[in-house]
C-alpha positions in Angstrom: 69.7 21.7 5.8 68.6 19.0 8.5 66.0 21.4 9.9 64.6 22.1 6.0 64.5 18.3 5.5 62.9 17.7 9.0 60.2 20.4 8.4 59.6 19.0 4.8 59.0 15.7 6.2 56.7 16.7 8.7 54.6 18.9 6.4 54.2 15.7 4.0 53.2 13.5 7.0 50.4 15.8 8.0 49.3 16.5 4.2 48.8 12.8 3.4 46.0 12.1 6.2 44.3 15.1 5.2 44.0 14.0 1.6 42.8 10.6 2.7 40.2 12.1 4.8 39.1 14.2 1.8 38.8 11.1 -0.4 36.7 9.3 2.3 34.4 12.1 2.7 33.5 11.7 -1.0 32.3 8.0 -0.6 28.7 7.7 0.2 27.0 4.6 1.6 23.2 4.6 1.6 21.3 2.1 3.8 17.5 1.6 3.5 15.4 0.2 6.1 12.1 -1.4 5.1 9.4 -2.1 7.4 6.3 -3.9 5.9 2.7 -3.7 7.6 0.5 -6.4 6.2 -3.0 -6.2 7.5 -6.2 -8.3 7.6 -7.8 -10.8 9.7 -5.5 -12.9 12.0 -5.6 -16.7 11.6 -3.6 -18.9 13.6 -2.1 -21.6 11.8 -0.1 -23.3 14.8 -0.6 -22.0 18.4 2.4 -24.0 19.7 4.8 -22.3 17.3 3.1 -18.9 17.5 2.3 -19.2 13.8 -0.3 -17.3 12.0 -1.2 -15.7 8.7 -3.0 -12.6 7.7 -6.1 -12.9 5.5 -6.0 -14.8 2.4 -2.1 -14.2 2.4 -0.2 -17.7 2.5 2.9 -16.2 4.0 3.0 -17.5 7.6 4.4 -15.3 10.5 5.8 -16.2 13.9 4.6 -13.8 16.7 6.9 -12.7 19.4 6.3 -14.0 22.9 4.8 -10.7 24.1 1.8 -10.9 21.7 -1.4 -12.6 22.7 -2.4 -14.4 19.6 -5.6 -15.9 20.9 -7.1 -12.6 21.8 -6.2 -11.3 18.2 -7.6 -14.6 16.4 -10.2 -13.6 14.0 -9.7 -9.8 14.2 -8.3 -7.2 11.8 -4.8 -6.7 12.7 -1.7 -4.9 11.5 1.7 -6.7 11.5 5.0 -4.9 11.7 7.7 -6.9 10.1 11.5 -5.6 10.1 14.2 -5.9 7.7 15.3 -9.2 9.3 11.8 -10.6 8.5 10.8 -10.9 12.0 7.4 -9.6 13.4 8.0 -6.9 15.9 4.6 -6.3 17.0 0.9 -7.1 16.0 -1.8 -4.4 16.6 -5.4 -4.7 16.3 -7.0 -2.4 13.6 -9.5 0.0 14.3 -12.5 -0.3 12.1 -14.6 3.0 12.0 -18.1 2.7 10.4 -19.8 5.8 9.1 -23.4 6.2 8.3 -24.6 8.8 6.1 
């Protein structure tokens, strides 16, 4: 009789975590990552703080230390902004002119 009770207790102990795993597998978490890429002519608003804006947009961005703002000033650029709102990089846009 003891052996039967022990076996039943073991069977129940292993069955409960399996049920818990099944319930956990049913829950779904969805995370989205958004990266924005504003583009336009770069205008430095404050060289000391590395602040700039793009085109006529009033939003002010702060460039990372590895971006040379002075070489990009006045040129068309793409600004890559992550979920955290920080600029990750700034690249010069290539303008291709075609003539018919």
